[in-house]
C-alpha positions as CSV (number, residue, x, y, z in Angstrom):
1,R,-48.4,41.0,13.4
2,K,-46.9,44.4,13.1
3,V,-43.2,44.9,13.3
4,R,-42.3,47.4,16.0
5,R,-39.2,49.5,16.0
6,K,-39.3,52.2,18.6
7,N,-35.8,53.7,17.8
8,E,-36.3,53.6,14.0
9,P,-38.9,56.2,13.4
10,D,-38.1,56.5,9.6
11,I,-38.7,52.8,9.0
12,P,-42.6,52.4,8.5
13,D,-44.5,50.2,10.7
14,N,-46.5,49.0,7.8
15,F,-44.1,46.1,7.3
16,A,-45.8,43.0,8.7
17,Q,-44.3,39.5,9.0
18,Y,-45.8,36.0,9.0
19,G,-43.3,33.3,9.1
20,N,-40.9,33.7,6.1
21,V,-43.2,36.3,4.4
22,M,-43.0,40.2,4.9
23,K,-45.5,42.5,3.4
24,G,-45.8,46.3,3.0
25,A,-45.7,49.3,0.7
26,V,-43.3,50.2,-2.0
27,L,-39.9,50.8,-0.6
28,G,-39.0,54.5,0.0
29,R,-42.7,55.6,0.3
30,S,-43.3,58.3,2.8
31,G,-46.1,60.6,3.7
32,K,-49.9,60.0,3.7
33,G,-52.0,59.4,0.6
34,S,-49.8,59.0,-2.5
35,G,-46.8,60.2,-0.7
36,T,-43.4,60.4,-2.3
37,I,-40.6,57.8,-2.9
38,E,-37.4,58.7,-1.3
39,L,-34.1,57.2,-2.2
40,D,-32.5,57.4,1.3
41,R,-35.6,56.0,3.0
42,A,-35.6,53.1,0.5
43,M,-32.0,52.2,1.1
44,R,-32.6,52.2,5.0
45,E,-35.6,49.9,4.3
46,L,-33.8,47.6,2.1
47,A,-30.9,47.3,4.6
48,Y,-33.5,46.6,7.5
49,L,-35.1,43.9,5.3
50,Y,-31.9,42.3,4.2
51,D,-29.9,42.6,7.4
52,V,-32.4,42.3,10.2
53,K,-35.1,40.3,8.7
54,G,-33.1,38.1,6.2
55,V,-35.2,38.9,3.0
56,R,-33.4,37.6,-0.2
57,T,-36.4,38.0,-2.6
58,I,-38.4,41.0,-3.4
59,L,-41.8,40.5,-5.2
60,S,-42.8,43.8,-6.7
61,M,-46.2,44.4,-8.0
62,A,-45.8,48.1,-8.5
63,Q,-43.0,50.6,-9.2
64,C,-40.9,47.6,-10.5
65,N,-38.2,49.8,-12.3
66,K,-38.0,52.1,-9.4
67,V,-37.4,49.3,-6.9
68,A,-35.0,47.7,-9.4
69,G,-32.9,50.9,-9.3
70,F,-33.0,50.9,-5.4
71,I,-31.7,47.1,-5.4
72,A,-28.9,47.9,-8.0
73,R,-27.7,50.8,-5.9
74,F,-27.8,48.8,-2.7
75,K,-25.8,46.0,-4.4
76,K,-23.3,48.6,-5.7
77,E,-22.8,50.0,-2.2
78,R,-22.6,46.4,-0.7
79,P,-21.2,44.0,-3.3
80,E,-21.6,40.9,-0.9
81,V,-25.4,41.3,-1.0
82,R,-27.5,38.6,-2.7
83,I,-31.0,39.8,-3.3
84,K,-33.2,39.2,-6.2
85,Q,-36.4,41.0,-7.5
86,I,-39.4,39.4,-9.2
87,C,-41.8,41.8,-11.0
88,R,-45.4,40.7,-11.6
89,K,-48.7,42.3,-12.2
90,I,-52.0,41.5,-10.6
91,K,-55.0,41.5,-13.1
92,Y,-58.3,42.9,-11.9
93,S,-60.5,40.3,-13.5
94,K,-63.0,37.9,-11.6
95,N,-61.3,34.9,-13.1
96,P,-58.7,33.3,-10.8
97,S,-56.8,31.9,-13.8
98,S,-55.8,35.3,-14.7
99,N,-53.3,35.5,-11.8
100,E,-52.5,31.7,-11.6
101,G,-48.8,32.4,-12.2
102,V,-48.6,35.0,-9.4
103,Y,-50.4,32.6,-7.0
104,K,-48.1,29.6,-7.8
105,E,-45.0,31.7,-7.5
106,V,-46.1,33.1,-4.1
107,A,-47.1,29.5,-3.0
108,G,-43.7,28.3,-4.0
109,L,-41.9,31.0,-2.1
110,I,-43.9,30.3,1.0
111,Q,-43.3,26.7,0.8
112,S,-39.5,27.2,0.2
113,G,-39.0,28.8,3.6
114,E,-37.0,31.5,2.0
115,K,-37.6,34.9,3.4
116,F,-39.3,37.2,0.9
117,Y,-41.0,40.7,0.8
118,V,-44.1,41.3,-1.3
119,H,-45.2,44.9,-2.0
120,C,-47.4,47.0,-4.3
121,Y,-47.7,50.8,-3.8
122,Y,-49.8,51.0,-0.7
123,G,-49.2,47.4,0.5
124,F,-52.9,46.3,0.7
125,H,-55.0,45.1,-2.2
126,R,-52.4,43.8,-4.9
127,T,-50.1,42.6,-2.0
128,G,-53.1,41.1,-0.1
129,T,-54.4,39.4,-3.2
130,A,-51.0,37.9,-4.1
131,L,-50.5,36.5,-0.5
132,V,-54.1,35.3,0.0
133,G,-53.9,33.5,-3.5
134,G,-50.6,32.0,-2.6
135,W,-51.7,30.8,0.7
136,I,-54.9,29.2,-0.8
137,K,-52.6,27.4,-3.2
138,T,-50.7,26.0,-0.3
139,G,-54.1,24.6,1.2
140,L,-55.2,27.2,3.5
141,S,-59.1,28.0,3.4
142,F,-60.3,31.4,2.2
143,D,-60.7,32.7,5.8
144,E,-57.3,31.2,7.0
145,A,-55.5,32.8,4.1
146,F,-57.0,36.3,4.7
147,A,-56.1,35.9,8.5
148,R,-52.6,34.9,7.5
149,A,-52.3,38.0,5.3
150,G,-53.5,40.1,8.1
151,I,-56.4,41.7,6.1
152,S,-60.2,41.4,6.1
153,S,-62.2,39.6,3.4
154,N,-65.2,41.8,4.3
155,I,-66.3,43.4,1.0
156,R,-67.2,46.7,2.9
157,R,-63.4,47.1,3.8
158,W,-62.2,46.4,0.2
159,S,-65.0,48.2,-1.8
160,G,-63.2,51.3,-2.9
161,S,-63.6,50.4,-6.6
162,Q,-65.0,47.7,-8.9
163,S,-61.4,46.5,-9.5
164,Q,-61.0,45.7,-5.7
165,T,-64.4,43.8,-5.7
166,N,-63.2,41.9,-8.7
167,L,-60.1,40.8,-6.7
168,L,-62.2,39.4,-3.9
169,I,-64.5,37.6,-6.3
170,Q,-61.4,36.2,-7.9
171,L,-60.0,34.9,-4.5
172,R,-63.3,33.5,-3.6
173,R,-63.5,31.6,-6.7
174,L,-59.9,30.4,-6.3
175,A,-60.8,29.0,-2.9
176,E,-64.0,27.3,-4.3
177,D,-62.0,25.8,-7.2
178,S,-59.3,24.6,-4.7
179,G,-61.9,23.1,-2.3
180,A,-60.8,25.6,0.4
181,A,-63.9,27.9,0.7
182,D,-65.2,28.6,4.0
183,S,-68.9,28.8,4.7
184,S,-68.6,32.3,6.3
185,D,-67.1,33.8,3.1
186,M,-70.2,32.8,1.2
187,D,-72.1,35.3,3.5
188,N,-70.3,38.2,1.9
189,N,-72.2,40.1,-0.8
190,Y,-69.8,40.4,-3.8
191,D,-72.5,41.6,-6.2
192,E,-71.3,39.1,-8.9
């Protein structure tokens, strides 16, 4: 579900929360399209995630060094802050084992109950892939994992590139290998 903040127009509504998991775009990103990354906005977003939502871990899959700088500045301004960053890359192959470490890490964070924030640049494909893979690793089915991530498993909604199609194929194979595939996901034409 979307997080609504009527009195905070500068905090984006692309943050979404599911239990102990929050997802969204890179901190400080503003504007449409590629947008720009702004330090002041990133500091406000970090404060919101830390103070209001209780996030203590940030899983970065894009702009890792930039976000590390934001966190360092945030900790310098507020020495009591205890927040860590984990940097990972999503590989765009069709083989689920190429992202096995990311999926296990996300599953571990989900199961720990610790509040964490996962992001890429736009907050959709790499973020969604990491979350769906993590939820499949916790035992959710393919469809349940996509529903929990708040994104569609429909190939037509992901098919911006072959890389994105490969991520869907990878997640479907992960679900099949885990015995978590739903019959409905087999109806998608992934052009393997």
